[in-house]
C-alpha positions in Angstrom: 19.7 -26.1 -16.8 21.6 -27.5 -19.7 25.0 -25.9 -20.3 24.5 -22.9 -22.6 27.3 -24.2 -24.9 25.3 -27.3 -25.7 23.5 -26.8 -29.1 20.0 -28.2 -28.9 16.6 -28.0 -30.7 13.2 -27.4 -29.4 10.8 -29.9 -30.7 7.1 -30.5 -29.9 5.4 -33.9 -29.6 1.6 -34.8 -29.6 0.5 -31.6 -31.1 2.6 -29.4 -28.9 1.5 -30.8 -25.6 5.1 -31.9 -24.9 8.0 -29.5 -25.4 11.3 -31.4 -25.9 14.8 -30.0 -25.8 17.3 -32.4 -27.2 20.9 -32.1 -28.5 21.4 -31.5 -32.2 24.0 -34.2 -32.3 24.1 -37.6 -30.7 20.8 -39.3 -29.5 17.6 -37.7 -30.7 14.1 -38.9 -29.9 11.8 -39.6 -32.9 8.5 -41.4 -33.0 9.6 -44.5 -31.1 9.1 -43.2 -27.6 5.7 -41.7 -28.4 4.5 -45.2 -29.6 6.2 -46.8 -26.7 4.4 -44.6 -24.1 1.1 -45.2 -25.9 1.5 -49.0 -25.4 1.6 -48.7 -21.5 -1.8 -49.6 -20.1 -1.4 -47.4 -17.0 -4.4 -46.4 -14.9 -4.7 -43.4 -12.5 -2.4 -43.8 -9.5 -0.1 -46.2 -11.3 3.7 -45.6 -11.2 5.8 -46.4 -14.3 9.5 -46.9 -14.8 11.1 -45.6 -18.0 14.4 -47.6 -18.6 17.0 -45.7 -20.6 14.7 -42.7 -20.7 17.0 -40.5 -22.8 15.8 -36.9 -22.9 12.4 -37.9 -21.3 10.2 -38.2 -24.4 8.4 -41.3 -23.5 8.0 -40.4 -19.8 6.6 -36.9 -20.7 4.2 -38.3 -23.3 2.8 -40.8 -20.9 2.5 -38.3 -18.1 0.6 -35.9 -20.4 -1.8 -38.7 -21.6 -2.6 -39.9 -18.1 -2.5 -37.1 -15.6 -2.8 -39.1 -12.6 0.2 -41.5 -13.0 3.9 -40.9 -12.0 6.8 -41.8 -14.1 10.5 -42.3 -13.0 13.3 -42.6 -15.5 16.7 -44.0 -15.3 19.5 -43.1 -17.8 23.1 -44.0 -18.2 24.2 -40.8 -20.0 24.5 -37.8 -17.6 24.1 -35.3 -20.5 20.8 -36.8 -21.4 19.6 -36.8 -17.8 20.3 -33.0 -17.7 18.1 -32.5 -20.8 15.4 -34.8 -19.3 15.2 -32.9 -16.0 15.1 -29.6 -18.0 12.3 -30.9 -20.2 10.4 -32.1 -16.9 10.6 -28.5 -15.7 9.6 -26.9 -19.1 6.5 -29.1 -19.1 5.6 -28.4 -15.5 5.7 -32.0 -14.5 8.3 -31.9 -11.7 5.7 -33.3 -9.3 5.0 -36.5 -11.4 8.0 -37.2 -13.6 11.6 -37.7 -12.4 14.8 -38.8 -14.0 18.1 -39.9 -12.5 21.5 -41.1 -13.7 21.7 -44.9 -13.2 23.2 -48.0 -14.7 20.7 -50.9 -14.9 23.6 -53.3 -14.1 24.0 -51.5 -10.8 20.7 -49.8 -10.3 20.2 -47.1 -7.6 19.1 -48.3 -4.2 15.8 -46.3 -4.4 14.5 -48.6 -7.2 13.1 -51.5 -5.1 12.4 -54.8 -6.9 8.7 -55.2 -7.7 7.8 -51.6 -6.9 6.4 -50.5 -10.3 3.1 -51.0 -11.9 4.6 -50.9 -15.4 8.0 -50.8 -17.0 8.7 -49.4 -20.6 12.0 -49.5 -22.4 13.6 -48.7 -25.8 16.7 -50.7 -25.6 19.7 -50.2 -27.9 18.8 -51.9 -31.2 22.2 -53.4 -32.0 24.6 -55.9 -30.5 28.1 -54.7 -30.1 29.4 -56.6 -33.0 26.6 -55.4 -35.4 28.0 -53.0 -38.0 30.2 -49.8 -37.5 29.6 -47.8 -34.4 28.8 -44.1 -34.8 31.7 -41.8 -34.0 29.5 -39.8 -31.6 29.8 -41.5 -28.2 26.2 -40.6 -27.1 24.7 -41.9 -30.3 26.9 -45.1 -30.0 25.7 -45.8 -26.5 22.0 -45.2 -27.5 22.2 -47.6 -30.5 24.7 -50.3 -29.4 24.5 -52.5 -26.3 27.2 -52.0 -23.7 27.6 -53.8 -20.4 23.9 -54.6 -20.4 22.7 -56.7 -23.4 19.1 -57.4 -24.3 18.8 -60.0 -21.6 20.1 -57.6 -19.1 17.5 -55.0 -20.1 14.5 -57.5 -19.9 15.9 -59.0 -16.7 16.0 -55.6 -15.1 12.5 -54.8 -16.2 11.2 -58.1 -14.9 12.8 -57.4 -11.5 11.4 -53.9 -11.2 7.8 -54.6 -12.2 5.3 -55.9 -9.7 3.7 -59.3 -10.1 1.1 -59.2 -13.0 2.5 -55.7 -13.9 3.3 -55.0 -17.6 6.5 -54.5 -19.5 6.4 -52.7 -22.8 9.3 -52.7 -25.2 10.0 -51.3 -28.6 12.6 -53.0 -30.6 13.8 -54.1 -34.1 11.5 -56.8 -35.7 14.6 -59.0 -36.7 15.4 -59.4 -32.9 12.0 -60.5 -32.0 13.1 -64.1 -31.3 15.7 -63.0 -28.8 13.2 -60.7 -27.1 10.6 -63.4 -26.7 13.2 -65.8 -25.5 14.0 -63.4 -22.5 10.3 -63.4 -21.5 9.9 -67.2 -21.7 8.8 -68.8 -18.4 8.8 -65.4 -16.7 6.0 -63.4 -18.3 2.9 -64.1 -20.4 -0.1 -62.5 -22.0 2.6 -61.4 -24.5 1.3 -59.2 -27.3 3.4 -58.6 -30.5 2.4 -55.4 -32.2 4.1 -54.7 -35.5 4.6 -51.1 -36.8 4.2 -51.5 -40.6 5.9 -48.7 -42.6 3.0 -48.9 -45.1 0.7 -51.5 -46.5 3.4 -53.3 -48.6 6.7 -53.3 -46.7 7.6 -55.6 -43.8 7.6 -54.3 -40.3 11.1 -53.1 -39.1 9.8 -52.3 -35.5 7.7 -54.2 -33.1 6.2 -53.3 -29.7 6.1 -56.3 -27.4 4.1 -56.1 -24.1 4.1 -58.8 -21.5 2.7 -59.3 -18.0 5.1 -60.6 -15.3 4.1 -64.0 -13.9 1.1 -64.9 -15.8 0.6 -67.8 -18.2 -1.9 -66.5 -20.8 -0.7 -67.4 -24.4 1.1 -65.1 -26.8 -0.9 -63.1 -29.3 0.1 -61.6 -32.6 -1.8 -58.3 -33.1 -2.7 -56.6 -36.4 -0.3 -53.8 -35.5 -0.4 -50.3 -37.0 0.3 -49.0 -40.5 2.3 -45.8 -40.2 2.1 -44.2 -43.6 -0.4 -43.9 -46.5 0.9 -44.4 -50.1 1.8 -40.7 -50.4 3.9 -40.7 -47.3 1.4 -39.1 -44.9 0.8 -40.6 -41.6 -2.3 -42.8 -41.4 -5.3 -41.7 -39.3 -4.5 -44.3 -36.7 -0.9 -43.2 -36.5 -1.9 -39.6 -36.1 -4.2 -40.5 -33.3 -1.1 -41.5 -31.3 1.5 -39.0 -32.7 -0.8 -35.9 -32.8 -3.5 -36.5 -30.3 -1.5 -38.6 -27.7 -4.0 -41.5 -27.9 -3.3 -44.9 -26.4 -2.6 -48.0 -28.5 -5.1 -50.8 -28.2 -2.9 -53.8 -28.0 
């Protein structure tokens, strides 16, 4: 269990189906992992790798949505892995979800190349030189790239997924060019799915999904509008956030 001296909150995702303990300071999961999990086109019996799984939010959301799949997580920060494993136990998913400490630049031996049906990832949004790093070490590691840059994250995902398997990534829209460059020549059937704040503002986040080793052309999807004009979540956003529905990319 997490050290009793660690201050944490207990939050609930997808209408309470997922109970999530996470530290009050440092990295905290928000809506990003819920949308990431919803973008994975898993089928019963598939196995999924969650790269940089944090406290396990995306892994748990996917496992709850699709009861017959298994999810393995890898996370650099030991404190977050402790939370993730506690969350797995709290949600009675120890048989189908697991999380271990690991560095994707030196991955654990148990992760064989090409052994996963799907890979999902929420890489750090910022390059090391971009802006001021937070004083909190955990938050800084979650937001800023370290030894593994974006190329390292995508390269690792491509090595881990089986041929024709999918990779789903949520990232900043202003780094879309870099993200697509990493898939060039190695994956196809790429779908770019913007998450629009509302009907007027440009998208700040995009989900990109690709299939390893296929040559189908890239497609720009309509995406999803998150908020109504009064700030409430739209019905399509609530279908994912409240009811755990899958995104149709």
